[in-house]
Structures are given as structure tokens and as C-alpha cells.
C-alpha positions as CSV (number, residue, x, y, z in Angstrom):
1,S,-22.4,19.5,-27.0
2,R,-22.3,15.7,-27.6
3,I,-18.9,15.4,-25.8
4,Y,-20.1,17.6,-22.9
5,S,-23.2,15.4,-22.7
6,Q,-21.2,12.2,-22.7
7,E,-19.0,13.6,-20.0
8,K,-22.1,14.7,-18.0
9,I,-21.1,18.4,-18.3
10,Y,-24.7,19.3,-18.9
11,D,-24.5,23.1,-18.3
12,K,-21.9,23.5,-21.1
13,A,-23.8,21.2,-23.4
14,I,-27.0,23.2,-22.7
15,D,-25.2,26.4,-23.5
16,E,-23.9,25.1,-26.8
17,I,-27.2,23.7,-27.9
18,S,-28.9,27.0,-26.9
19,E,-26.4,28.9,-29.1
20,A,-27.0,26.5,-32.0
21,I,-30.8,27.1,-31.7
22,K,-30.2,30.8,-32.1
23,L,-28.4,30.1,-35.3
24,K,-30.9,27.5,-36.6
25,Y,-34.2,28.4,-35.0
26,D,-36.3,26.1,-37.2
27,E,-34.4,22.9,-36.4
28,P,-36.6,20.7,-34.1
29,S,-33.9,18.2,-33.4
30,L,-31.8,20.9,-31.7
31,R,-34.8,21.7,-29.4
32,L,-35.4,18.1,-28.6
33,T,-31.7,17.7,-27.7
34,L,-32.0,20.8,-25.4
35,G,-35.1,19.3,-23.7
36,T,-33.2,16.0,-23.2
37,L,-30.2,17.7,-21.8
38,L,-32.3,19.7,-19.4
39,L,-34.0,16.5,-18.2
40,K,-30.6,14.8,-17.7
41,S,-29.4,17.8,-15.7
42,G,-32.4,17.7,-13.4
43,K,-34.0,20.9,-14.8
44,E,-37.4,19.3,-15.4
45,N,-39.5,22.5,-15.4
46,Q,-37.2,24.1,-18.0
47,A,-37.3,20.8,-20.0
48,E,-41.1,20.8,-19.9
49,K,-41.2,24.3,-21.3
50,V,-38.8,23.5,-24.1
51,L,-40.6,20.3,-25.1
52,K,-44.0,21.9,-25.1
53,K,-42.8,24.9,-27.1
54,T,-41.1,22.5,-29.6
55,A,-44.4,20.6,-29.9
56,D,-46.2,23.9,-30.5
57,L,-43.7,25.1,-33.1
58,F,-43.6,21.8,-35.0
59,P,-47.1,20.3,-34.7
60,E,-46.7,18.2,-37.9
61,N,-43.3,16.8,-37.0
62,L,-43.8,13.1,-36.0
63,L,-40.5,12.8,-34.2
64,V,-41.3,15.8,-32.0
65,Q,-44.8,14.5,-31.2
66,I,-43.5,11.1,-30.3
67,H,-40.8,12.7,-28.1
68,I,-43.4,14.8,-26.2
69,A,-45.8,11.8,-26.0
70,D,-43.0,9.7,-24.5
71,W,-42.2,12.5,-22.0
72,Y,-45.8,12.6,-20.9
73,F,-46.0,8.8,-20.7
74,T,-43.0,8.5,-18.5
75,R,-44.5,11.0,-16.1
76,G,-47.8,9.1,-16.0
77,I,-49.7,11.8,-17.9
78,F,-51.3,9.3,-20.2
79,D,-54.1,11.4,-21.6
80,Q,-51.7,14.0,-22.9
81,S,-49.4,11.3,-24.2
82,L,-52.3,9.9,-26.3
83,A,-53.4,13.3,-27.4
84,S,-49.9,14.0,-28.8
85,L,-50.0,10.8,-30.8
86,R,-53.6,11.2,-31.9
87,H,-52.7,14.5,-33.4
88,Q,-50.5,12.6,-35.9
89,T,-52.7,9.7,-36.7
90,P,-55.0,11.0,-39.5
91,S,-52.4,12.7,-41.6
92,H,-49.3,10.6,-41.0
93,C,-50.3,7.1,-40.4
94,P,-51.8,4.7,-43.0
95,S,-55.4,3.7,-42.4
96,T,-55.9,0.2,-41.0
97,A,-59.5,0.1,-42.2
98,A,-60.2,-2.4,-45.0
């Protein structure tokens, strides 16, 4: 799928990543890649569904939450962006309090 993505053949890349997800359902990086490919191909509504589902499936995965926060931020949905990051703060970030 990487070659198809680099060549901007997004539909083929999306098909390949979708098949990979069927084989490795619990791999968040595949789902993030699918969301990214959908965005690049102009399928924002589908990308939104994939990214939100990924965030729901992997709520403790920092990379997933950062990715969804970035997606919200670039769309000007700042409260959701912050909410995604706040979810991670208590358990995954060191305290700055002295």
C-alpha cells in the first residue's frame, strides 16, 4: 500500500490496508494509515468514521489519541482536540507539579 500511496493510487492503497485490517484487526497503526489514505483521497467522511472508531477501539493508545487530536485541530474543532489529549494526560504523562 505504501507504493500505491506514493504513486497517489489511493483506491488500491485503501483496498490493501482494508484487507490488512481484516487480518490484523487489533493493529491501530493500520487503521491510522487507512484514515490518512482516506483523507488524502478526499474521502473525509469515511476518514472521520475510521479515525473515530480507531480512537474508540484504542482509547489508551497515545499515538491514536494524538492522531485524532491533530485531525480535530486541523479542522478547527479545538474542544474535541483538547479532549482527546486530556484523556491521556493523567495516566500517560508525568506530572509537572512539584
